[in-house]
C-alpha positions in Angstrom: -6.0 -32.8 -31.8 -5.8 -36.6 -32.0 -5.3 -38.3 -28.7 -6.6 -35.4 -26.6 -9.4 -36.2 -24.2 -10.9 -33.2 -22.5 -12.1 -35.4 -19.6 -8.4 -36.0 -18.6 -7.8 -32.3 -17.8 -7.4 -31.2 -14.2 -6.4 -28.0 -12.6 -4.5 -27.7 -9.3 -2.3 -25.4 -7.3 1.4 -26.2 -7.7 3.2 -27.0 -4.4 6.5 -25.2 -3.8 8.1 -28.6 -3.4 7.0 -29.7 -6.9 10.2 -28.5 -8.6 9.7 -30.7 -11.7 6.3 -29.1 -12.5 7.6 -25.6 -11.8 10.5 -26.2 -14.3 8.1 -27.4 -17.0 6.0 -24.2 -16.4 9.1 -22.0 -16.6 10.0 -23.6 -19.9 6.4 -23.0 -21.2 6.5 -19.3 -20.1 10.0 -18.8 -21.6 8.7 -20.1 -25.0 5.8 -17.6 -24.9 7.9 -14.6 -23.7 7.4 -12.7 -26.9 3.7 -12.3 -26.0 3.7 -12.6 -22.2 7.0 -10.9 -21.4 10.0 -12.3 -19.7 9.4 -13.5 -16.1 12.4 -14.3 -13.8 12.4 -17.9 -12.8 12.5 -17.0 -9.1 9.0 -15.5 -9.5 7.5 -19.0 -10.3 9.0 -20.5 -7.1 7.9 -17.5 -5.1 4.3 -17.7 -6.5 4.2 -21.4 -5.6 5.3 -20.6 -2.0 2.4 -18.1 -1.8 -0.3 -20.4 -3.3 -0.4 -18.2 -6.4 0.7 -20.7 -9.1 -2.1 -22.8 -10.7 -1.4 -25.4 -13.4 -3.5 -27.3 -15.8 -2.6 -30.9 -16.5 -3.4 -33.5 -19.2 -3.3 -36.5 -17.0 0.0 -35.7 -15.2 1.6 -33.5 -17.9 1.5 -29.7 -17.3 -0.1 -28.0 -20.3 -0.7 -24.5 -19.0 -0.7 -22.2 -16.0 -1.8 -19.0 -14.5 0.4 -17.0 -12.1 -1.3 -14.3 -10.1 -1.1 -11.9 -7.1 -3.5 -11.2 -4.2 -3.1 -7.5 -3.4 -5.8 -5.7 -1.4 -9.1 -7.5 -2.0 -8.7 -8.6 -5.6 -6.8 -11.0 -7.8 -4.4 -9.7 -10.4 -3.3 -11.9 -13.2 0.4 -11.9 -14.1 0.4 -14.7 -16.7 -2.2 -16.9 -18.3 -0.2 -19.4 -20.5 -1.3 -22.5 -22.4 0.8 -24.9 -24.4 0.1 -24.2 -28.1 -0.7 -27.9 -28.7 -3.7 -27.5 -26.3 -5.1 -24.2 -27.4 -8.8 -24.4 -28.4 -9.6 -26.7 -25.6 -10.6 -23.9 -23.2 -7.7 -24.6 -20.8 -7.4 -20.9 -20.1 -11.0 -20.8 -19.1 -10.5 -23.7 -16.7 -7.6 -21.9 -15.1 -9.4 -18.6 -14.7 -12.6 -20.2 -13.3 -10.5 -22.1 -10.8 -8.9 -18.9 -9.6 -12.4 -17.4 -9.2 -13.5 -20.4 -7.3 -10.5 -20.3 -4.9 -10.8 -16.6 -4.3 -14.5 -15.8 -4.8 -14.6 -13.8 -1.6 -12.4 -11.2 -3.3 -14.0 -8.5 -5.4 -12.9 -10.0 -8.7 -10.0 -10.7 -11.1 -8.1 -7.9 -12.9 -5.7 -8.1 -15.8 -4.0 -5.3 -17.8 -3.1 -6.1 -21.4 -1.9 -4.3 -24.6 -4.5 -3.7 -27.2 -2.3 -4.5 -30.2 -2.4 -8.3 -29.9 -4.6 -9.9 -32.6 -7.9 -11.1 -31.3 -7.2 -10.1 -27.7 -10.7 -8.7 -27.0 -12.3 -12.0 -28.1 -10.0 -13.9 -25.7 -10.7 -11.8 -22.7 -14.5 -11.7 -23.3 -14.3 -15.5 -23.7 -12.7 -15.8 -20.2 -15.6 -13.9 -18.6 -13.9 -10.4 -18.4 -15.2 -7.0 -19.4 -13.2 -3.9 -20.2 -13.2 -1.5 -17.4 -10.8 1.3 -18.3 -8.3 2.4 -20.9 -4.7 3.0 -19.9 -1.3 3.9 -21.5 1.8 1.9 -20.9 4.8 3.3 -19.2 7.2 1.8 -21.7 9.0 3.6 -24.5 6.2 3.0 -27.0 3.5 4.2 -24.6 1.3 1.4 -25.8 -2.5 1.6 -25.5 -3.7 -0.9 -23.0 -7.1 -2.1 -21.5 -7.8 -3.0 -17.9 -10.0 -6.1 -17.9 -12.2 -7.1 -15.0 -14.0 -10.4 -14.1 -16.6 -9.5 -11.4 -17.3 -11.8 -8.5 -20.7 -10.3 -7.9 -19.9 -8.3 -4.7 -21.4 -4.8 -4.2 -20.0 -2.2 -6.6 -19.1 0.0 -3.6 -16.0 -2.1 -3.1 -14.7 -2.4 -6.7 -11.0 -1.7 -6.5 -9.4 1.2 -8.4 -8.4 0.7 -12.0 -4.7 1.5 -11.5 -2.3 0.0 -9.0 -2.6 2.1 -5.8 1.1 2.3 -5.4 3.7 2.6 -8.2 7.2 1.8 -7.0 10.0 4.1 -8.1 13.0 2.0 -9.2 16.4 3.4 -10.1 18.6 1.6 -12.5 22.4 1.9 -12.5 24.5 2.6 -15.6 25.1 -1.0 -16.5 21.4 -1.8 -16.6 20.7 1.3 -18.6 23.3 0.0 -21.1 21.5 -3.4 -21.1 18.2 -1.7 -22.0 19.8 0.3 -24.7 21.4 -2.7 -26.4 19.9 -4.3 -29.5 17.0 -6.6 -28.7 18.7 -9.8 -29.9 21.9 -9.4 -27.8 22.6 -11.3 -24.5 23.2 -8.0 -22.8 19.6 -6.8 -23.5 18.1 -10.2 -22.6 19.5 -10.2 -19.0 17.5 -7.1 -18.1 14.6 -7.4 -20.5 12.2 -8.5 -17.8 12.1 -4.9 -16.6 10.0 -4.2 -19.8 7.5 -6.9 -19.0 3.9 -6.0 -19.6 2.7 -7.1 -16.1 5.2 -4.8 -14.4 4.1 -1.8 -16.4 1.6 -0.5 -13.9 3.6 -1.5 -10.8 7.0 0.2 -11.3 8.4 3.4 -12.6 12.0 3.1 -13.8 14.1 6.2 -13.2 17.6 7.3 -13.9 19.4 9.4 -11.3 21.8 12.3 -11.8 24.6 9.8 -11.0 24.5 8.7 -14.6 26.5 11.7 -15.9 29.0 11.3 -13.1 29.5 7.6 -14.0 29.8 8.2 -17.7 32.5 10.8 -17.1 34.3 8.6 -14.6 34.3 5.4 -16.8 34.8 7.1 -20.1 31.9 5.2 -21.7 31.9 5.4 -25.4 28.7 6.9 -27.0 28.0 8.5 -23.6 26.0 11.2 -25.3 23.7 8.6 -26.8 23.2 7.0 -23.4 22.2 10.3 -21.9 19.8 10.8 -24.7 18.4 7.3 -24.1 18.0 8.1 -20.4 15.6 10.9 -21.3 13.0 8.3 -22.2 12.9 7.5 -18.5 11.8 9.8 -15.7 14.7 11.8 -14.3 13.4 13.2 -11.0 14.7 16.3 -9.2 16.6 15.8 -6.0 18.5 17.9 -3.5 22.2 17.7 -4.4 23.0 18.8 -0.9 21.0 15.8 0.5 22.6 13.4 -1.9 26.0 14.5 -0.7 25.0 14.1 2.9 23.7 10.6 2.3 27.0 9.8 0.5 29.0 11.0 3.4 26.9 9.0 5.9 27.1 5.8 3.9 30.9 6.2 3.4 31.5 6.7 7.1 29.3 3.6 7.9 31.2 1.4 5.4 34.6 2.6 6.6 33.9 1.5 10.1 33.7 -2.1 8.8 36.0 -1.7 5.8 38.7 0.9 6.6 40.3 0.5 3.2 37.1 1.5 1.4 36.9 2.8 -1.3 39.6 0.7 -2.9 38.8 1.9 -6.5 37.2 4.8 -8.2 34.4 2.4 -9.1 33.6 1.8 -5.4 33.1 5.6 -5.1 31.0 5.7 -8.2 28.8 2.9 -6.9 28.2 4.6 -3.6 27.2 7.8 -5.5 24.7 5.8 -7.5 23.1 4.7 -4.2 23.2 8.1 -2.7 21.6 9.8 -5.7 18.9 7.1 -6.0 18.0 7.5 -2.4 17.9 11.3 -2.7 15.5 10.9 -5.7 13.0 9.0 -3.5 13.7 5.6 -5.1 12.6 2.5 -3.2 15.3 0.3 -4.8 18.4 0.5 -7.0 18.8 -2.2 -9.5 22.3 -3.5 -10.3 24.2 -6.6 -11.4 27.2 -5.5 -9.3 27.8 -8.4 -6.9 30.1 -6.4 -4.6 27.6 -3.7 -4.2 24.7 -6.1 -3.8 26.3 -8.4 -1.2 29.0 -6.5 0.5 28.7 -2.7 0.4 24.9 -2.0 0.2 24.0 -3.9 3.4 26.5 -1.9 5.4 25.9 1.4 3.7 22.1 1.3 4.0 22.3 0.8 7.8 23.2 4.4 8.2 20.6 6.4 10.1 18.6 8.1 7.5 14.9 7.6 6.5 15.8 7.6 2.8 18.2 4.7 3.3 15.9 2.8 5.6 13.4 2.3 2.9 16.0 1.5 0.1 16.8 -1.9 -1.2 19.6 -2.9 -3.6 18.5 -5.8 -5.9 19.3 -7.4 -9.1 16.5 -7.5 -11.8 16.0 -11.2 -11.3 14.8 -10.6 -7.7 12.9 -7.4 -8.1 9.5 -8.9 -8.7 9.5 -11.2 -5.6 10.3 -8.2 -3.5 7.9 -5.8 -5.2 4.9 -6.3 -2.8 7.2 -5.6 0.1 8.5 -2.4 -1.6 5.0 -1.3 -2.5 3.7 -1.8 1.0 6.6 0.2 2.5 6.0 3.0 0.0 2.3 3.1 0.4 2.3 3.4 4.2 5.4 3.9 6.3 4.2 5.8 9.4 7.7 5.3 10.9 8.9 8.0 8.5 6.6 10.5 10.2 7.2 9.5 13.8 9.1 11.6 16.3 7.5 15.0 15.4 10.1 15.6 12.7 7.3 16.5 10.3 5.3 19.4 11.6 2.0 21.1 10.8 1.3 24.8 11.4 -1.3 27.4 10.4 -0.4 29.1 7.1 0.9 32.6 7.7 1.2 35.8 5.6 4.1 34.3 3.6 2.1 31.2 2.5 1.6 32.3 -1.1 5.3 32.4 -1.7 6.1 29.2 0.3 3.4 27.2 -1.6 4.5 28.1 -5.2 6.3 24.7 -5.6 2.9 23.0 -5.1 1.4 24.7 -8.2 0.5 22.1 -10.8 2.1 23.8 -13.8 2.4 20.4 -15.7 -1.4 20.3 -16.0 -1.9 23.9 -16.9 -2.4 25.6 -13.6 -1.1 29.2 -14.0 0.5 31.2 -11.3 -2.4 33.7 -11.5 -5.0 30.9 -11.0 -3.0 29.4 -8.1 -2.6 32.7 -6.3 -6.4 33.3 -6.8 -7.0 30.0 -5.1 -4.6 30.8 -2.2 -6.3 34.2 -1.7 -9.7 32.6 -1.6 -8.5 29.9 0.8 -6.9 32.5 3.1 -10.1 34.5 3.2 -12.7 31.8 3.5 -11.1 28.7 5.0 -11.5 27.9 8.7 -8.4 25.6 8.7 -5.4 26.4 6.5 -2.3 24.4 7.3 1.2 23.8 5.9 3.2 20.6 6.5 6.9 20.8 6.7 9.6 18.1 6.4 12.4 17.9 9.0 14.6 20.2 6.8 11.7 22.8 6.9 10.8 22.1 3.2 7.1 22.6 2.5 5.8 19.1 1.5 2.0 19.6 1.8 -0.8 22.2 2.3 -4.5 21.9 2.8 -7.5 24.1 3.6 -10.9 23.0 4.9 -14.2 24.6 5.8 -17.1 22.9 7.6 -20.5 23.9 6.3 -23.9 22.3 5.8 -22.7 19.0 7.4 -19.8 18.7 4.9 -16.1 19.3 5.3 -15.0 20.9 2.0 -11.3 20.8 1.0 -10.7 23.3 -1.8 -6.9 23.0 -1.4 -5.1 19.7 -1.0 -1.6 19.5 -2.4 1.3 17.1 -1.6 4.7 17.6 -3.1 6.7 14.9 -4.9 8.6 13.9 -1.8 10.0 10.5 -0.6 7.2 10.3 2.1 4.4 11.6 -0.3 2.4 8.3 -0.4 2.4 7.9 3.4 1.8 11.6 4.0 -1.1 11.7 1.6 -2.8 8.7 3.3 -2.2 10.2 6.7 -3.7 13.5 5.7 -6.8 11.9 4.0 -7.4 10.0 7.3 -7.0 13.2 9.3 -9.7 14.9 7.2 -12.2 12.1 8.0 -11.3 12.5 11.7 -11.7 16.3 11.4 -15.1 15.8 9.7 -16.2 13.5 12.6 -15.2 16.1 15.2 -17.0 18.9 13.3 -20.2 16.9 12.9 -19.9 16.6 9.1 -21.0 13.4 7.3 -18.9 13.8 4.2 -15.4 15.1 3.2 -15.4 16.7 -0.3 -12.0 17.1 -2.1 -12.8 19.9 -4.6 -9.3 21.0 -5.5 -9.3 21.0 -9.4 -5.6 20.5 -9.6 -5.2 17.8 -7.0 -2.5 15.4 -8.4 -3.3 12.1 -10.2 -1.3 10.4 -7.5 -3.4 11.9 -4.8 -6.6 10.8 -6.6 -5.3 7.3 -7.0 -4.4 7.0 -3.3 -7.7 8.6 -2.3 -9.6 5.8 -4.1 -7.8 3.2 -2.0 -8.6 5.2 1.2 -12.4 4.9 0.8 -12.9 8.1 -1.2 -15.2 8.0 -4.2 -15.6 10.0 -7.4 -18.6 12.2 -8.2 -17.7 14.2 -11.3 -14.5 16.1 -10.6 -15.1 15.9 -6.8 -13.8 13.1 -4.6 -15.7 12.4 -1.4 -15.7 10.1 1.6 -18.6 9.5 3.9 -18.3 9.8 7.7 -21.3 8.0 9.2 -21.4 8.4 13.0 -23.8 5.7 13.9 -24.1 2.2 15.3 -27.1 -0.1 14.5 -28.5 -2.9 12.4 -27.7 -3.1 8.7 -31.1 -1.5 7.9 -30.6 1.3 10.4 -27.0 2.1 9.2 -28.1 2.0 5.5 -30.9 4.5 6.3 -28.4 6.9 7.9 -26.0 6.5 4.9 -28.8 7.2 2.3 -30.0 10.2 4.2 -26.4 11.6 4.1 -26.0 10.8 0.4 -29.3 12.5 -0.4 -28.4 15.5 1.7 -25.2 16.0 -0.4 -26.9 15.1 -3.7 -25.0 11.9 -4.2 -26.4 8.6 -5.5 -27.9 6.5 -2.7 -26.9 2.9 -2.1 -28.8 -0.4 -1.8 -29.9 -1.9 1.5 -27.1 -3.8 3.4 -28.3 -7.2 4.3 -28.4 -8.5 7.9 -25.8 -11.2 8.7 -23.3 -10.0 6.1 -20.1 -12.0 6.1 -17.3 -10.6 8.3 -15.3 -9.6 5.2 -18.1 -7.7 3.6 -19.2 -6.0 6.9 -15.6 -4.9 7.5 -15.5 -3.3 4.0 -18.7 -1.4 4.6 -17.4 -0.2 7.9 -14.1 1.1 6.3 -16.1 2.8 3.6 -18.5 4.5 6.1 -16.2 4.9 9.1 -17.0 5.2 12.0 -20.3 3.3 11.3 -20.8 0.0 13.1 -23.2 -2.7 11.8 -24.3 -4.8 14.8 -26.1 -7.6 13.0 -23.3 -8.8 10.8 -21.0 -11.9 11.3 -18.1 -9.7 12.3 -16.6 -11.2 15.5 -15.7 -9.1 18.6 -12.8 -9.4 20.9 -11.2 -7.6 23.9 -7.4 -7.4 24.0 -5.3 -6.0 26.8 -2.5 -3.5 26.0 0.1 -2.0 28.3 0.3 1.8 28.6 3.7 1.9 27.0 2.5 0.4 23.7 -0.9 2.1 23.8 0.9 5.5 24.1 3.1 4.7 21.0 0.3 3.2 18.9 -2.8 5.2 19.9 -1.5 8.3 21.8 -3.2 7.1 25.0 -2.1 7.8 27.7 -0.3 11.0 26.6 3.4 11.1 27.1 5.9 13.9 27.9 7.7 13.3 24.6 6.6 16.0 22.2 5.3 15.0 18.8 2.9 16.2 16.2 0.2 13.6 17.1 -1.9 14.4 14.1 0.8 13.1 11.8 2.4 10.5 14.1 -0.9 8.6 14.7 -2.1 7.0 11.5 -4.9 4.9 10.2 -3.0 1.6 10.2 -1.0 -0.1 13.0 0.6 -3.4 13.8 0.7 -4.9 17.3 2.6 -7.9 18.4 1.7 -10.6 20.9 2.5 -14.1 21.9 2.8 -16.7 19.1 0.4 -19.0 21.0 -2.9 -19.6 19.2 -5.8 -17.5 20.5 -9.5 -16.9 19.8 -8.7 -14.0 17.5 -9.9 -14.2 13.9 -9.7 -11.6 11.1 -11.5 -9.6 10.0 -12.9 -8.7 13.4 -13.3 -5.8 15.9 -11.1 -5.3 18.9 -11.9 -3.4 22.1 -8.6 -2.2 23.7 -8.3 -2.6 27.4 -5.5 -0.4 28.8 -4.0 -2.3 31.7 -2.9 -0.7 35.0 0.6 0.6 35.8 2.1 3.2 38.2 0.6 6.0 36.0 -2.7 4.3 35.1 -4.5 3.7 38.4 -7.5 1.8 37.0 -7.8 -0.2 33.8 -9.7 1.5 31.0 -11.4 0.4 27.7 -10.0 3.2 25.5 -11.4 2.5 22.0 -11.9 0.1 19.2 -10.2 -0.8 15.9 -10.7 -3.2 13.0 -8.5 -6.3 13.0 -7.6 -6.7 9.3 -5.2 -9.7 9.4 -3.2 -11.9 11.6 0.3 -13.1 10.7 2.4 -15.7 12.6 6.1 -16.1 12.1 9.5 -15.7 13.6 10.2 -12.3 15.2 12.9 -11.8 12.5 10.5 -12.5 9.6 7.7 -10.3 11.1 10.2 -7.5 11.7 11.4 -7.7 8.2 7.9 -7.6 6.8 6.4 -4.9 9.0 9.2 -2.7 10.4 8.0 0.2 8.2 5.1 0.6 10.7 7.7 1.7 13.3 7.1 1.6 17.1 8.2 -2.1 17.7 11.9 -3.0 17.2 13.1 -6.6 16.8 13.9 -6.9 20.5 10.4 -5.8 21.3 8.8 -8.3 19.0 11.0 -11.1 20.6 9.8 -10.1 24.0 6.1 -9.9 22.9 6.4 -13.3 21.3 8.0 -15.0 24.3 9.4 -17.8 22.1 10.3 -18.8 18.6 7.1 -17.4 17.1 5.1 -14.2 17.5 1.8 -13.0 16.2 1.4 -9.7 14.3 -2.1 -8.1 14.5 -2.7 -5.8 11.5 -5.1 -3.0 12.6 -6.9 -0.1 11.0 -9.4 2.7 11.7 -8.7 3.1 15.4 -11.4 5.1 17.2 -10.7 6.4 20.6 -13.6 6.7 23.0 -14.6 10.2 24.1 -15.5 8.6 27.5 -13.0 5.8 28.3 -14.7 3.1 30.3 -13.1 2.3 33.7 -12.9 -1.3 34.9 -15.6 -0.7 37.5 -18.0 0.6 34.9 -17.2 -2.3 32.6 -18.0 -4.8 35.5 -21.4 -3.1 35.9 -22.2 -3.2 32.1 -21.2 -6.8 31.7 -23.7 -7.9 34.4 -26.5 -7.0 31.9 -24.7 -8.5 28.9 -23.0 -11.7 29.7 -19.3 -11.0 29.3 -15.8 -12.1 30.5 -13.7 -10.6 33.2 -11.2 -8.1 31.9 -8.7 -10.3 29.9 -5.1 -11.1 30.3 -5.3 -12.9 27.0 -7.5 -12.1 24.0 -11.2 -12.8 24.8 -14.4 -13.2 22.7 -17.2 -10.8 23.5 -20.8 -10.7 22.2 -22.1 -8.2 19.7 -24.6 -7.0 22.3 -21.8 -6.3 24.9 -19.7 -4.6 22.2 -22.7 -2.3 21.3 -23.4 -1.4 25.0 -19.7 -0.6 25.6 -19.4 1.4 22.3 -22.5 3.5 23.1 -21.1 4.2 26.6 -17.7 5.1 25.3 -19.0 7.2 22.3 -22.4 8.6 23.3 -24.4 10.2 20.5 -23.5 13.8 19.8 
């Protein structure tokens, strides 16, 4: 190592404008692709834009980098790469420690790595990581992998789940399947090889739709039988052939409005079938290299009015990763797909046993006899036994609950493999906590032995915890100091024979306090650093977001009103900061004679941008269209408030009552713009709006 001076090393974030450094790092990553996996060059530029590309320099020469993501409340490493000439100088350690320093408020750093690399355990231990779980890769070889975790010292209550909370289903077209089947050394294989990258293994599921056989027959592909055999190494999900045909007809009609001569070739027809079949399979994206489909046909076809098409994207493999967070967010929570009362819930009738057979978990050994025994027990003992249907009347979920001994037990909780499954699961899990609150229970217990792995994974991200085979979520109906709330929590945990927690400290940071309040909803900790605000909302938007005031438009409010929302306002800077608490003031109109404080929610994040950018990012929440966001912004910029855990007051507070309360706790007049309020005033208003049961 002659000429190397460790004191000359420095680590810094790479600016998006520093194209020269980015190109050097791309070259370094490409040289190490056999170990790290291929990473599209666009991902480096995208990471730099997001502040997620960190480089190590020897003087001014780049010698290593780490590229990472910031999902949820953690850091996830994509690449840690060091120039071979500088290995042994602890460059990787410098990079990881800098990431920890920059993002220490997050729970920790996660990495997922194959076990068959020589000396890999020693490397991760040396970087300050510990093994947290074993996993199996999704690739053809199903490689053994380890999930590594570097803890930032925050309470273990908040440790993120081992696996990605949302796995995005990606359909590949016939040409990409041919790429992946080609020998490893060929150019054809290399152009799509990034889809096999290790860091994507836990984030995507590659599927092949039934359009494959149609395309093979149409194109007369040689060795078509071998390609079909190769396709069996991927998941081939079921779909409704009738729905695929309907989607094809809708897209064809849409395209022909703009392009009367379409389809001009048989291949045009085949491409549209690829898109229709992928959408019917519940894919979030179709990958293709076909420029005509990418740029000309898909943008028109996907504008047809169908929920399956609204969430679809058509991408080339080079641009998949930079759109992956957007796709995952849409998949994880798209309440717009449940709006309008198209999904309905109803009490299970005498025909429930036959209707629910598709929800039996035969893949994991649940027999028909066992399932029927469960359904009989549910029907006999359960206070609430409900079936959820999709717009076409298909049964997509069922659950049964019984409230006893201050617990809401859920012995039946099933969600079908359906395009809305992730959103529906989150919505139902949230509804169970609300039901527990209403019934006076302090815990929800999911005891269904055959609840799907996907449901368990989602539940972990929705504040449910494991205790043996049971998953539970606390429902702590109290407001008080950290000590007082912890006391109530531990009493509840002890009552239900669960492990108690450590004392929450007074004056916890806003981030930590918000996490405690999500975990123990609807608990409120009054002596934390969480800021409080009052925000005015018009009856129109309050009705659509929160269901208050009630409207004449019928809808299944249980499904339509979810845990998360987005609200838009002027792009002008305000006093709002995230995380924080918002009290919602419903302003007057012809139907609301006096303003009311109707409830409170957590403010999770604030994003500023053009109406077009915000609509593109958050349109899956529904309610606000692009025109609405432009009006709310009132200019070139608008502000998106990301909200969760809305809690409506049992006793909405009229303006006159608010004026009386604020005289005892110094507070502002009812706001036209967002306004700060004190913790003492928030507590007084909360106790008035939600008196103790």
